[in-house]
C-alpha positions, 0 to 999 in steps of 0.5 A: 295165451293163458287160460285166464286170457282165453276166458276173458276173450270169450267172455268179451265175445259173449257180451258183445253178441248180447249187446248186438242182439239187443240192438237188433231187437230194438231196431226191429221193434222201432222199424215195425212200429205199433202195427206189428204188436204181439197177441190178439186184439181185444174183442168178443168171442174166444181164441181157440188153441189146439195142442196135440201131444204124442208120446210114441207107441203108448199114444198121447193126448189132444187138448183144446183151450178156449181163451176169451178175447174180452180183457175183463173176462180173461182177467177174471180167470186169475182171481182165486175162486175163494176170494170174497167179493 
């Protein structure tokens, strides 16, 4: 087989894998229904996310993030501070 034929066959295989994977994702989402949605349900209080990073001998850092579960409060985080009301 020539080089062009090999590239064509491999490209076809990659395309086939992408189509099969997309079909698998669609089928999985359809079977799981709306009960298996990602994220957290809106409500009161905060979601707490802890992040730990170690960079070897020199140490690392730990961070804690508090994310509001209220959609309006969460949306306000994305409004620039200097925006006029």
